[in-house]
ROVEXSE-833362 format. One record per atom (N, C-alpha, C): x, y, z. Coordinates in pm, 1 decimal. Layout:
REM residues N
+----------+----------+----------+
:       px :       py :       pz :
+----------+----------+----------+
:        X :        Y :        Z :
...
+----------+----------+----------+
***
This chain:
REM residues 107
+----------+----------+----------+
:       px :       py :       pz :
+----------+----------+----------+
:   4516.9 :  -5146.1 :   4577.1 :
:   4585.3 :  -5024.9 :   4611.6 :
:   4485.8 :  -4908.6 :   4599.1 :
:   4483.0 :  -4822.8 :   4697.6 :
:   4391.5 :  -4709.4 :   4692.9 :
:   4456.5 :  -4592.9 :   4619.7 :
:   4372.0 :  -4506.4 :   4566.2 :
:   4421.0 :  -4388.8 :   4494.7 :
:   4478.7 :  -4289.6 :   4594.1 :
:   4582.8 :  -4221.5 :   4552.7 :
:   4640.2 :  -4117.2 :   4637.1 :
:   4547.9 :  -3997.0 :   4641.1 :
:   4540.5 :  -3935.5 :   4757.7 :
:   4466.6 :  -3811.8 :   4775.8 :
:   4568.4 :  -3707.1 :   4814.8 :
:   4555.2 :  -3589.3 :   4757.6 :
:   4653.2 :  -3484.4 :   4780.0 :
:   4589.6 :  -3364.0 :   4847.0 :
:   4667.9 :  -3301.5 :   4933.0 :
:   4629.0 :  -3174.2 :   4991.5 :
:   4706.1 :  -3068.2 :   4914.6 :
:   4632.9 :  -2970.3 :   4865.8 :
:   4693.3 :  -2863.1 :   4787.2 :
:   4706.6 :  -2740.4 :   4876.9 :
:   4816.8 :  -2668.7 :   4861.8 :
:   4842.6 :  -2549.4 :   4940.2 :
:   4872.1 :  -2433.6 :   4847.2 :
:   4800.3 :  -2325.4 :   4865.9 :
:   4826.0 :  -2205.2 :   4787.9 :
:   4959.3 :  -2145.1 :   4832.6 :
:   5041.1 :  -2101.4 :   4738.8 :
:   5168.0 :  -2037.1 :   4775.4 :
:   5143.7 :  -1908.2 :   4852.1 :
:   5022.9 :  -1855.7 :   4843.3 :
:   4990.1 :  -1733.6 :   4916.9 :
:   4999.9 :  -1754.2 :   5067.9 :
:   4982.9 :  -1877.5 :   5115.5 :
:   4994.7 :  -1904.3 :   5258.9 :
:   5133.9 :  -1865.2 :   5308.9 :
:   5235.0 :  -1894.6 :   5230.5 :
:   5371.1 :  -1857.6 :   5269.8 :
:   5399.1 :  -1711.3 :   5239.0 :
:   5363.2 :  -1669.3 :   5120.0 :
:   5396.8 :  -1532.9 :   5077.9 :
:   5318.1 :  -1425.7 :   5152.8 :
:   5202.5 :  -1462.6 :   5206.4 :
:   5122.0 :  -1364.6 :   5280.5 :
:   5168.0 :  -1350.9 :   5425.2 :
:   5257.2 :  -1437.9 :   5469.0 :
:   5307.4 :  -1431.8 :   5605.8 :
:   5232.1 :  -1519.8 :   5704.0 :
:   5135.1 :  -1596.9 :   5656.8 :
:   5056.4 :  -1680.9 :   5746.9 :
:   5144.2 :  -1779.1 :   5822.9 :
:   5233.6 :  -1846.2 :   5754.2 :
:   5318.5 :  -1945.2 :   5820.2 :
:   5405.7 :  -1878.3 :   5925.9 :
:   5462.1 :  -1765.0 :   5893.5 :
:   5545.7 :  -1693.2 :   5990.1 :
:   5465.2 :  -1650.1 :   6111.7 :
:   5341.1 :  -1605.6 :   6091.4 :
:   5255.3 :  -1565.1 :   6203.4 :
:   5222.7 :  -1684.0 :   6293.7 :
:   5197.6 :  -1799.0 :   6234.0 :
:   5158.2 :  -1916.9 :   6309.9 :
:   5274.5 :  -1978.8 :   6384.7 :
:   5389.2 :  -1981.8 :   6324.4 :
:   5503.1 :  -2052.6 :   6380.6 :
:   5503.5 :  -2197.1 :   6334.7 :
:   5618.8 :  -2259.4 :   6348.4 :
:   5639.0 :  -2394.4 :   6295.1 :
:   5548.9 :  -2498.5 :   6360.5 :
:   5530.9 :  -2492.2 :   6493.8 :
:   5449.9 :  -2593.8 :   6561.8 :
:   5304.8 :  -2590.5 :   6515.5 :
:   5247.1 :  -2471.1 :   6506.4 :
:   5107.4 :  -2461.4 :   6464.2 :
:   5092.0 :  -2495.5 :   6316.4 :
:   5189.2 :  -2453.8 :   6235.2 :
:   5181.0 :  -2487.2 :   6092.6 :
:   5188.2 :  -2638.3 :   6072.8 :
:   5278.2 :  -2703.7 :   6144.9 :
:   5288.3 :  -2849.4 :   6134.4 :
:   5158.9 :  -2915.6 :   6181.8 :
:   5100.8 :  -2864.2 :   6288.2 :
:   4975.3 :  -2919.0 :   6340.0 :
:   4863.8 :  -2903.0 :   6237.2 :
:   4854.1 :  -2784.9 :   6177.1 :
:   4754.2 :  -2761.7 :   6073.6 :
:   4775.2 :  -2857.2 :   5956.1 :
:   4898.8 :  -2877.3 :   5917.2 :
:   4929.4 :  -2964.7 :   5804.0 :
:   4890.2 :  -3109.3 :   5834.6 :
:   4918.4 :  -3155.2 :   5955.5 :
:   4879.8 :  -3291.4 :   5993.8 :
:   4728.0 :  -3304.7 :   5993.3 :
:   4658.0 :  -3209.0 :   6052.3 :
:   4512.0 :  -3215.0 :   6053.5 :
:   4457.7 :  -3210.6 :   5910.7 :
:   4517.7 :  -3127.5 :   5825.9 :
:   4474.1 :  -3117.1 :   5686.2 :
:   4490.6 :  -3248.2 :   5611.0 :
:   4583.1 :  -3331.8 :   5654.1 :
:   4602.4 :  -3460.1 :   5585.3 :
:   4483.0 :  -3553.5 :   5603.3 :
:   4390.1 :  -3518.5 :   5693.6 :
:   4267.9 :  -3595.1 :   5715.9 :
:   4146.5 :  -3527.5 :   5650.3 :
:   4168.5 :  -3423.7 :   5573.6 :
:   4060.9 :  -3339.4 :   5521.9 :
:   3979.9 :  -3408.8 :   5412.4 :
:   3848.5 :  -3385.9 :   5417.3 :
:   3762.4 :  -3431.3 :   5308.3 :
:   3737.0 :  -3313.0 :   5214.5 :
:   3653.4 :  -3331.9 :   5116.5 :
:   3627.3 :  -3228.5 :   5016.5 :
:   3561.7 :  -3103.5 :   5071.3 :
:   3500.9 :  -3112.5 :   5190.2 :
:   3436.5 :  -2997.1 :   5251.9 :
:   3524.9 :  -2928.4 :   5355.6 :
:   3650.3 :  -2975.6 :   5367.5 :
:   3741.6 :  -2916.9 :   5465.0 :
:   3727.1 :  -2976.0 :   5603.6 :
:   3645.0 :  -3080.0 :   5618.8 :
:   3626.8 :  -3142.5 :   5749.4 :
:   3733.1 :  -3249.7 :   5770.0 :
:   3782.3 :  -3257.2 :   5893.8 :
:   3890.6 :  -3348.6 :   5927.7 :
:   3852.7 :  -3425.2 :   6053.6 :
:   3883.7 :  -3554.2 :   6057.1 :
:   3840.9 :  -3639.9 :   6166.9 :
:   3956.5 :  -3713.4 :   6235.2 :
:   4070.5 :  -3649.8 :   6259.6 :
:   4179.4 :  -3722.0 :   6325.7 :
:   4156.4 :  -3729.6 :   6477.0 :
:   4209.3 :  -3831.0 :   6538.7 :
:   4213.2 :  -3833.6 :   6684.6 :
:   4336.0 :  -3754.8 :   6728.7 :
:   4335.7 :  -3709.2 :   6852.6 :
:   4453.4 :  -3637.7 :   6900.7 :
:   4572.4 :  -3732.1 :   6912.3 :
:   4546.9 :  -3860.4 :   6936.2 :
:   4655.6 :  -3957.8 :   6936.8 :
:   4719.7 :  -3966.5 :   6798.5 :
:   4637.1 :  -3963.3 :   6693.5 :
:   4690.4 :  -3965.8 :   6556.2 :
:   4770.5 :  -3839.9 :   6526.7 :
:   4718.5 :  -3725.2 :   6568.7 :
:   4789.7 :  -3598.7 :   6547.7 :
:   4925.0 :  -3605.0 :   6618.5 :
:   4924.6 :  -3650.7 :   6742.5 :
:   5050.0 :  -3660.8 :   6817.7 :
:   5149.2 :  -3754.1 :   6751.7 :
:   5102.2 :  -3871.2 :   6708.7 :
:   5191.2 :  -3967.6 :   6643.8 :
:   5253.6 :  -3908.4 :   6518.2 :
:   5173.2 :  -3840.4 :   6436.7 :
:   5225.0 :  -3783.7 :   6312.0 :
:   5315.8 :  -3663.5 :   6335.2 :
:   5298.0 :  -3594.5 :   6447.5 :
:   5386.2 :  -3482.6 :   6481.7 :
:   5510.5 :  -3528.8 :   6558.0 :
:   5508.7 :  -3652.1 :   6606.0 :
:   5621.1 :  -3702.9 :   6685.0 :
:   5618.8 :  -3653.9 :   6828.7 :
:   5498.2 :  -3626.9 :   6879.6 :
:   5483.0 :  -3582.0 :   7018.2 :
:   5376.1 :  -3667.8 :   7085.4 :
:   5365.0 :  -3657.3 :   7218.4 :
:   5261.2 :  -3734.6 :   7285.6 :
:   5124.9 :  -3667.7 :   7267.2 :
:   5019.6 :  -3739.2 :   7305.0 :
:   4883.9 :  -3690.2 :   7284.9 :
:   4857.7 :  -3560.3 :   7360.1 :
:   4913.5 :  -3546.9 :   7478.5 :
:   4893.2 :  -3425.2 :   7556.6 :
:   4955.0 :  -3303.4 :   7488.1 :
:   5073.0 :  -3320.1 :   7433.5 :
:   5136.7 :  -3210.5 :   7361.0 :
:   5058.8 :  -3178.3 :   7234.3 :
:   5011.8 :  -3281.6 :   7166.4 :
:   4928.8 :  -3259.1 :   7047.4 :
:   4804.3 :  -3180.5 :   7085.3 :
:   4742.4 :  -3213.4 :   7197.5 :
:   4624.5 :  -3141.5 :   7243.4 :
:   4656.7 :  -2993.5 :   7265.4 :
:   4771.1 :  -2963.0 :   7324.8 :
:   4811.1 :  -2823.8 :   7345.8 :
:   4826.5 :  -2751.4 :   7212.2 :
:   4890.0 :  -2816.8 :   7116.1 :
:   4907.4 :  -2756.3 :   6983.9 :
:   4771.5 :  -2731.2 :   6918.1 :
:   4682.1 :  -2829.6 :   6927.1 :
:   4549.9 :  -2816.0 :   6865.2 :
:   4473.6 :  -2701.1 :   6930.7 :
:   4479.4 :  -2691.3 :   7062.8 :
:   4409.8 :  -2582.4 :   7132.2 :
:   4465.9 :  -2446.2 :   7092.2 :
:   4597.3 :  -2436.1 :   7079.4 :
:   4658.3 :  -2310.7 :   7033.4 :
:   4617.6 :  -2279.6 :   6890.2 :
:   4610.2 :  -2382.4 :   6806.9 :
:   4568.8 :  -2363.8 :   6667.7 :
:   4424.7 :  -2315.2 :   6660.5 :
:   4338.2 :  -2372.9 :   6742.0 :
:   4198.0 :  -2330.7 :   6744.1 :
:   4182.7 :  -2186.7 :   6792.6 :
:   4272.1 :  -2141.9 :   6879.6 :
:   4266.9 :  -2005.4 :   6932.2 :
:   4332.4 :  -1904.0 :   6839.3 :
:   4413.8 :  -1951.2 :   6744.2 :
:   4485.8 :  -1861.3 :   6652.7 :
:   4386.7 :  -1785.1 :   6565.3 :
:   4412.1 :  -1658.4 :   6550.5 :
:   4329.1 :  -1573.3 :   6464.6 :
:   4418.5 :  -1498.4 :   6367.1 :
:   4368.6 :  -1484.2 :   6246.7 :
:   4434.8 :  -1400.9 :   6146.5 :
:   4334.7 :  -1296.3 :   6104.9 :
:   4371.4 :  -1171.2 :   6122.2 :
:   4280.0 :  -1060.4 :   6094.3 :
:   4148.5 :  -1079.0 :   6169.9 :
:   4158.4 :  -1132.6 :   6292.4 :
:   4042.5 :  -1148.9 :   6378.0 :
:   3957.0 :  -1270.7 :   6349.9 :
:   3994.6 :  -1351.0 :   6253.1 :
:   3913.5 :  -1466.7 :   6213.9 :
:   3990.8 :  -1596.8 :   6234.6 :
:   3920.5 :  -1703.4 :   6275.5 :
:   3987.7 :  -1832.8 :   6289.3 :
:   4024.9 :  -1889.7 :   6153.3 :
:   4120.5 :  -1981.9 :   6154.3 :
:   4157.2 :  -2051.0 :   6030.9 :
:   4110.3 :  -2196.2 :   6034.2 :
:   4075.4 :  -2240.9 :   6153.7 :
:   4024.5 :  -2376.2 :   6173.8 :
:   3926.6 :  -2369.7 :   6290.7 :
:   3820.7 :  -2448.0 :   6281.9 :
:   3722.4 :  -2452.0 :   6390.1 :
:   3697.4 :  -2597.2 :   6428.6 :
:   3659.0 :  -2616.7 :   6554.6 :
:   3621.6 :  -2749.0 :   6603.5 :
:   3469.8 :  -2757.7 :   6604.8 :
:   3417.7 :  -2870.6 :   6563.9 :
:   3273.6 :  -2892.6 :   6560.0 :
:   3244.1 :  -3030.6 :   6615.5 :
:   3130.2 :  -3043.9 :   6678.9 :
:   3084.9 :  -3174.9 :   6726.9 :
:   2989.8 :  -3233.6 :   6623.2 :
:   3022.8 :  -3349.5 :   6575.3 :
:   2934.9 :  -3419.7 :   6481.9 :
:   2827.2 :  -3493.3 :   6560.1 :
:   2716.5 :  -3518.5 :   6496.4 :
:   2609.8 :  -3598.1 :   6557.4 :
:   2610.6 :  -3737.8 :   6495.5 :
:   2582.5 :  -3836.6 :   6578.4 :
:   2573.3 :  -3972.4 :   6527.3 :
:   2435.7 :  -3994.6 :   6463.8 :
:   2409.3 :  -4114.9 :   6420.0 :
:   2282.6 :  -4145.2 :   6352.1 :
:   2161.1 :  -4129.0 :   6443.2 :
:   2181.9 :  -4128.1 :   6573.7 :
:   2072.2 :  -4111.2 :   6669.2 :
:   2056.4 :  -3966.1 :   6714.0 :
:   2132.1 :  -3875.7 :   6654.7 :
:   2121.4 :  -3735.1 :   6688.7 :
:   2203.8 :  -3692.6 :   6808.8 :
:   2277.2 :  -3785.5 :   6868.8 :
:   2362.4 :  -3752.4 :   6983.3 :
:   2496.3 :  -3700.1 :   6933.6 :
:   2557.5 :  -3614.3 :   7015.9 :
:   2688.5 :  -3564.1 :   6978.4 :
:   2789.5 :  -3677.4 :   6980.0 :
:   2866.8 :  -3684.2 :   6876.3 :
:   2971.4 :  -3784.5 :   6859.4 :
:   3104.6 :  -3716.4 :   6885.0 :
:   3208.0 :  -3765.4 :   6825.6 :
:   3339.9 :  -3708.6 :   6850.3 :
:   3359.8 :  -3573.5 :   6781.4 :
:   3462.9 :  -3507.7 :   6824.9 :
:   3498.8 :  -3376.4 :   6772.9 :
:   3563.5 :  -3391.0 :   6635.2 :
:   3531.8 :  -3299.4 :   6546.0 :
:   3605.7 :  -3292.6 :   6420.3 :
:   3641.6 :  -3147.2 :   6394.1 :
:   3724.7 :  -3127.3 :   6297.4 :
:   3775.3 :  -2993.7 :   6266.5 :
:   3733.8 :  -2956.8 :   6125.0 :
:   3721.1 :  -2827.9 :   6101.9 :
:   3694.5 :  -2779.0 :   5966.1 :
:   3798.8 :  -2673.7 :   5935.5 :
:   3876.0 :  -2699.5 :   5833.5 :
:   3979.9 :  -2605.6 :   5790.5 :
:   3914.5 :  -2504.3 :   5698.5 :
:   3932.6 :  -2378.5 :   5731.1 :
:   3868.9 :  -2271.3 :   5655.7 :
:   3953.4 :  -2232.3 :   5534.3 :
:   3891.2 :  -2180.7 :   5431.2 :
:   3962.6 :  -2148.4 :   5306.4 :
:   4078.5 :  -2050.3 :   5324.6 :
:   4074.3 :  -1967.8 :   5429.9 :
:   4180.6 :  -1868.8 :   5449.1 :
:   4316.8 :  -1931.4 :   5472.7 :
:   4322.8 :  -2062.5 :   5501.4 :
:   4451.1 :  -2129.9 :   5520.2 :
:   4524.1 :  -2151.0 :   5388.5 :
:   4450.5 :  -2153.9 :   5279.6 :
:   4510.1 :  -2184.8 :   5150.6 :
:   4511.6 :  -2333.2 :   5120.8 :
:   4461.7 :  -2417.7 :   5213.6 :
:   4457.8 :  -2561.7 :   5192.5 :
:   4329.7 :  -2603.6 :   5122.0 :
:   4340.6 :  -2699.0 :   5032.3 :
:   4225.8 :  -2764.8 :   4973.6 :
:   4267.5 :  -2906.5 :   4940.7 :
:   4172.2 :  -2988.8 :   4906.2 :
:   4201.9 :  -3128.8 :   4877.3 :
:   4160.4 :  -3159.8 :   4733.8 :
:   4234.3 :  -3248.4 :   4671.4 :
:   4195.8 :  -3293.9 :   4536.8 :
:   4244.5 :  -3434.2 :   4512.9 :
+----------+----------+----------+
***
């Protein structure tokens, strides 16, 4: 049996109005992506995985992810997409990095 990993959320995310600004769809999308987060805030879900966990198809998940990536709070993103490089230096698949302003961390 593997050890449980938890995503921690600061109550400030709700009390500061972030969730209300984002709306339920984007907040749920952020939460699903955060469930894949490592200690550095990097997340490696596929859009099919995001869709399955949200209960929507991959295309709808892609729309939510794109809206989430475009969302700004005080002019700054809360999540960014990055291309990882494989062992040969070539670009590999896309991953996400959740920024500290979301209030999410992992432990």
